[in-house]
C-alpha distance (Angstrom), angle and dihedral (degrees) to the residues before:
residue distance angle dihedral
X1 . . .
X2 3.85 . .
X3 3.83 123.8 .
X4 3.83 130.4 -160.9
X5 3.84 128.4 -167.0
X6 3.80 117.7 -153.8
X7 3.81 116.6 -167.9
X8 3.75 118.5 -167.4
X9 3.80 113.2 -165.5
X10 3.70 148.2 146.1
X11 3.85 99.9 -91.8
X12 3.82 90.1 -162.9
X13 3.76 88.8 68.9
X14 3.80 110.4 78.7
X15 3.71 125.9 -159.3
X16 3.85 133.1 -170.5
X17 3.81 89.1 -143.7
X18 3.69 130.2 61.5
X19 3.70 104.1 -104.6
X20 3.76 94.1 -153.5
X21 3.89 96.9 44.7
X22 3.80 89.4 107.3
X23 3.80 89.3 58.5
X24 3.74 91.8 51.5
X25 3.72 91.5 47.1
X26 3.83 95.1 48.1
X27 3.77 92.1 51.9
X28 3.79 94.6 44.4
X29 3.81 88.3 55.2
X30 3.80 87.9 61.6
X31 3.77 93.5 47.3
X32 3.76 91.3 -102.2
X33 3.85 128.2 129.8
X34 3.71 135.9 -176.0
X35 3.70 116.5 -116.3
X36 3.78 91.2 -162.9
X37 3.85 134.6 16.2
X38 3.70 117.6 -163.4
X39 3.87 121.2 -168.1
X40 3.72 112.4 -164.8
X41 3.76 135.1 173.2
X42 3.80 110.1 -108.1
X43 3.82 89.7 -132.7
X44 3.80 94.2 55.3
X45 3.91 96.3 90.1
X46 3.84 95.6 170.7
X47 3.82 92.7 54.0
X48 3.77 92.9 45.9
X49 3.78 90.8 50.2
X50 3.87 92.6 49.4
X51 3.86 90.5 47.8
X52 3.76 94.5 48.8
X53 3.89 90.3 50.7
X54 3.78 87.5 50.7
X55 3.82 88.6 53.1
X56 3.75 93.0 51.3
X57 3.81 93.6 48.5
X58 3.85 103.2 39.4
X59 3.86 110.7 22.5
X60 3.73 132.1 70.6
X61 3.78 92.0 -156.6
X62 3.83 127.6 25.1
X63 3.76 124.5 -176.4
X64 3.77 118.8 -164.0
X65 3.91 115.5 -160.8
X66 3.82 108.7 -165.4
X67 3.86 146.6 140.5
X68 3.79 113.6 -78.4
X69 3.75 89.3 -119.6
X70 3.75 89.8 73.3
X71 3.86 95.9 55.4
X72 3.89 95.9 99.6
X73 3.80 94.0 47.9
X74 3.77 94.9 47.1
X75 3.80 95.9 47.7
X76 3.82 89.7 47.5
X77 3.78 88.6 55.1
X78 3.80 101.0 37.1
X79 3.72 102.5 46.4
X80 3.83 97.2 65.0
X81 3.78 88.6 40.0
X82 3.80 91.9 56.8
X83 3.74 94.2 32.1
X84 3.84 92.7 -128.2
X85 3.78 140.8 80.2
X86 3.79 127.3 -109.0
X87 3.83 118.6 -100.4
X88 3.79 121.8 -131.1
X89 3.93 87.5 -90.3
X90 3.75 91.4 62.3
X91 3.83 94.5 -106.6
X92 3.82 140.6 124.4
X93 3.75 109.4 -162.4
X94 3.69 128.0 -167.7
X95 3.76 141.7 95.7
X96 3.81 83.7 -33.5
X97 3.79 115.8 25.9
X98 3.72 135.0 -163.6
X99 3.87 131.3 -165.7
X100 3.79 127.0 -169.9
X101 3.84 117.1 -150.7
X102 3.78 121.4 -176.8
X103 3.80 126.1 -140.8
X104 3.75 95.3 -119.7
X105 3.76 98.7 53.4
X106 3.80 99.6 28.8
X107 3.70 95.6 117.2
X108 3.80 92.8 55.9
X109 3.87 95.0 44.9
X110 3.80 104.6 39.5
X111 3.81 98.1 74.3
X112 3.78 93.1 41.9
X113 3.89 92.2 51.1
X114 3.88 91.2 46.3
X115 3.81 91.4 50.3
X116 3.78 91.8 46.2
X117 3.91 91.5 53.4
X118 3.81 89.3 46.5
X119 3.81 94.7 51.1
X120 3.85 89.8 46.4
X121 3.79 88.8 56.1
X122 3.71 90.4 50.6
X123 3.75 95.4 -114.4
X124 3.77 125.2 135.3
X125 3.75 118.3 -171.0
X126 3.73 137.1 -164.6
X127 3.73 124.2 -162.7
X128 3.86 137.7 -149.6
X129 3.76 127.4 -171.2
X130 3.83 134.9 -146.9
X131 3.80 113.3 -172.7
X132 3.77 118.9 -162.3
X133 3.86 142.2 171.1
X134 3.78 124.0 -147.6
X135 3.75 94.2 -9.0
X136 3.93 107.6 159.5
X137 3.73 111.7 -106.6
X138 3.88 89.8 -127.0
X139 3.73 90.8 56.1
X140 3.87 93.0 49.3
X141 3.72 91.2 49.4
X142 3.85 92.8 47.7
X143 3.82 89.1 51.1
X144 3.83 90.7 50.7
X145 3.85 90.1 49.2
X146 3.78 92.1 51.8
X147 3.73 93.3 44.3
X148 3.86 90.9 54.7
X149 3.73 88.9 52.8
X150 3.70 87.7 65.8
X151 3.82 93.2 46.0
X152 3.88 114.4 10.3
X153 3.80 90.3 -172.6
X154 3.84 98.3 63.5
X155 3.75 122.1 99.7
X156 3.84 123.0 -140.9
X157 3.75 116.8 -156.5
X158 3.85 113.4 -164.5
X159 3.81 119.2 -158.6
X160 3.87 116.2 -178.3
X161 3.87 127.3 -174.0
X162 3.88 118.0 173.6
X163 3.75 93.6 -32.5
X164 3.85 94.3 -43.8
X165 3.84 103.8 117.2
X166 3.82 131.0 -169.9
X167 3.78 119.1 -160.3
X168 3.76 107.8 -163.8
X169 3.81 111.2 -167.2
X170 3.74 111.4 -160.1
X171 3.86 116.1 -163.7
X172 3.76 139.0 169.8
X173 3.84 115.0 -96.5
X174 3.76 86.0 -130.6
X175 3.95 88.7 69.3
X176 3.77 113.0 104.5
X177 3.84 120.6 -111.7
X178 3.74 88.9 -119.7
X179 3.85 90.5 58.0
X180 3.77 94.4 46.0
X181 3.82 92.3 47.6
X182 3.81 90.3 50.4
X183 3.82 89.4 54.0
X184 3.74 92.5 51.5
X185 3.74 90.6 45.5
X186 3.82 89.4 56.6
X187 3.80 90.9 55.2
X188 3.84 92.0 46.3
X189 3.86 92.1 48.0
X190 3.82 95.2 50.0
X191 3.84 99.2 36.3
X192 3.81 101.7 30.9
X193 3.83 96.1 126.1
X194 3.75 91.2 55.6
X195 3.82 102.7 41.7
X196 3.80 123.6 106.6
X197 3.77 103.2 164.3
X198 3.79 143.1 12.1
X199 3.70 93.9 -154.5
X200 3.84 137.2 63.9
X201 3.79 97.6 -84.5
X202 3.80 135.3 126.4
X203 3.75 122.0 -110.5
X204 3.76 93.5 -115.3
X205 3.82 90.5 50.9
X206 3.83 91.4 51.9
X207 3.79 91.7 49.6
X208 3.88 89.3 49.3
X209 3.78 90.6 51.8
X210 3.73 91.7 50.3
X211 3.84 93.8 46.5
X212 3.79 90.3 49.5
X213 3.80 90.9 47.9
X214 3.77 92.0 51.4
X215 3.83 92.6 40.5
X216 3.74 91.3 -125.8
X217 3.88 132.9 149.2
X218 3.76 121.1 -138.7
X219 3.91 131.7 -157.2
X220 3.72 131.5 -176.2
X221 3.79 133.3 -146.9
X222 3.80 110.9 -171.6
X223 3.76 134.1 -177.3
X224 3.84 115.8 166.0
X225 3.83 93.0 15.4
X226 3.76 87.7 63.6
X227 3.84 97.0 -148.0
X228 3.75 95.0 -45.3
X229 3.83 95.3 128.6
X230 3.75 89.4 51.2
X231 3.84 90.8 47.9
X232 3.78 92.0 52.3
X233 3.82 90.3 51.7
X234 3.75 97.3 49.2
X235 3.81 89.8 53.5
X236 3.72 86.8 72.7
X237 3.81 114.2 89.7
X238 3.92 112.5 -119.1
X239 3.82 92.8 19.2
X240 3.84 89.0 134.1
X241 3.86 85.6 78.7
X242 3.88 91.6 69.3
X243 3.79 108.6 13.3
X244 3.86 115.5 88.5
X245 3.82 104.8 173.2
X246 3.78 147.3 -32.4
X247 3.82 123.2 -142.4
X248 3.79 122.5 -165.3
X249 3.78 96.7 -153.3
X250 3.72 96.6 176.9
X251 3.82 102.0 154.1
X252 3.85 126.1 58.0
X253 3.73 89.5 -117.2
X254 3.74 91.1 58.5
X255 3.82 93.5 49.5
X256 3.78 88.7 53.7
X257 3.78 98.0 43.8
X258 3.75 102.8 38.0
X259 3.82 101.6 31.0
X260 3.86 104.2 27.5
X261 3.85 93.4 -118.8
X262 3.87 105.7 170.6
X263 3.81 111.0 -110.5
X264 3.71 90.5 -137.0
X265 3.77 92.8 55.5
X266 3.80 89.3 60.5
X267 3.84 93.4 43.3
X268 3.78 92.4 49.2
X269 3.87 103.7 35.2
X270 3.86 102.1 17.6
X271 3.77 131.1 -121.1
X272 3.78 89.8 -81.5
X273 3.85 99.8 62.9
X274 3.66 142.1 105.3
X275 3.84 90.6 -111.7
X276 3.78 92.8 54.5
X277 3.87 92.7 47.2
X278 3.85 87.9 50.0
X279 3.72 93.7 53.6
X280 3.83 92.1 43.9
X281 3.78 91.3 57.7
X282 3.73 94.1 38.0
X283 3.78 90.6 53.1
X284 3.81 91.9 58.8
X285 3.85 90.8 48.6
X286 3.73 92.3 48.6
X287 3.81 91.9 55.6
X288 3.82 87.1 68.5
X289 3.78 96.3 -134.3
X290 3.84 100.3 106.8
X291 3.79 139.2 35.3
X292 3.82 94.3 -150.1
X293 3.76 130.1 38.1
X294 3.81 134.9 -171.3
X295 3.78 121.9 -159.6
X296 3.87 126.6 -178.9
X297 3.76 130.5 -171.7
X298 3.86 128.3 164.4
X299 3.72 151.6 113.3
X300 3.84 112.4 -83.4
X301 3.77 96.6 176.6
X302 2.93 155.7 170.0
X303 3.70 83.6 -174.9
X304 3.86 132.0 16.6
X305 3.70 122.4 -114.9
X306 3.79 126.7 -109.4
X307 3.86 90.3 -79.8
X308 3.82 91.4 69.6
X309 3.71 92.5 -129.8
X310 3.73 111.7 154.3
X311 3.85 123.7 -93.7
X312 3.78 107.6 -105.8
X313 3.82 95.5 35.0
X314 3.81 108.1 130.5
X315 3.82 139.7 160.7
X316 3.76 122.5 -149.3
X317 3.84 115.9 -167.6
X318 3.87 121.9 -166.8
X319 3.80 114.6 -162.8
X320 3.71 131.2 -157.9
X321 3.72 130.6 169.3
X322 3.82 87.3 -102.8
X323 3.73 92.6 57.2
X324 3.82 147.3 -63.2
X325 3.79 128.9 -83.3
X326 3.79 122.1 -159.8
X327 3.77 125.4 -157.6
X328 3.83 127.1 -163.0
X329 3.75 123.8 -149.7
X330 3.83 136.2 178.0
X331 3.74 103.2 -158.0
X332 3.74 127.8 -168.6
X333 3.77 133.9 -141.4
X334 3.76 137.4 44.7
X335 3.79 127.6 -35.3
X336 3.91 92.5 -86.4
X337 3.73 92.9 47.8
X338 3.83 94.9 48.4
X339 3.76 93.0 46.4
X340 3.79 97.1 47.3
X341 3.73 93.3 44.7
X342 3.79 90.5 51.2
X343 3.79 90.6 52.0
X344 3.81 92.3 52.8
X345 3.81 89.9 47.0
X346 3.80 90.6 50.8
X347 3.72 94.1 52.6
X348 3.76 92.2 44.5
X349 3.88 94.4 49.3
X350 3.84 88.7 51.0
X351 3.69 88.8 52.3
X352 3.76 93.3 49.4
X353 3.72 94.8 47.1
X354 3.78 94.6 55.6
X355 3.80 99.8 33.2
């Protein structure tokens, strides 16, 4: 069965993100993949007509992602082309099927359409998830390769964002539980040091669950991440049960006044140093309001500071009442990449320390 995705958009509006990524992801979750993706300007009527004819003649399933304002014109063109009328769900189904999805309600419709196609093809899928942080790509691909040796028919979808990686394993519901468990065990064995969850859950949610289970409170003192760690935490419903405070101690004076960092530490080792990160995390713990602390200090770029330390250098400290651990990283990329990668690392290290 062949599938085609047609995206009709205003090509004069540019976006950093792939507008149709959610469509690709929803279909991959059902074990479905597009053989062709065509992105066409919505004012290019001749190109649109040519592509829709190609869909009718050469693809089993076609999905058209477009503005709602195009609904009338599309249906007027497609109904005689397919020799049928659209149902209330925006679909014509037959030997060749077409589905219209509008930009505004795409999130609600994508999964439903993907599942509908999957069921029509007589396929039923189950899914398992392996969630990791900072796992080397070579290790992930090796784990996928070994998992497919156990079950060559399974599909592994990999989604990565600033070091936070989701491996979605899609398998047939006819596979035995023993076989599925063996596949998951392969990933756990090979990626154990990097795993934080075996379910579809965010890193911040997983940390929240663990803090709640341990009955622990957490506080953050951030410099170059600018409050990003705290923001990620407060996106989790119920976080007030475990989150005491977040301090954005960007300046040296704030580190000294709010966290008790020794002025001589900053003068002798610099604000971006293991010693300063240690004292930032220790300062939160000493205040007695939390059981776990996260501290970040680093150089996000685009230029270094007057110490000539390299862009991407950062220190993340995780404090417990038993002591503070400091981790050094040299991260690559632009300011956005460095900052967001550090946020994920900070949350993951906190999770690992209290696990």
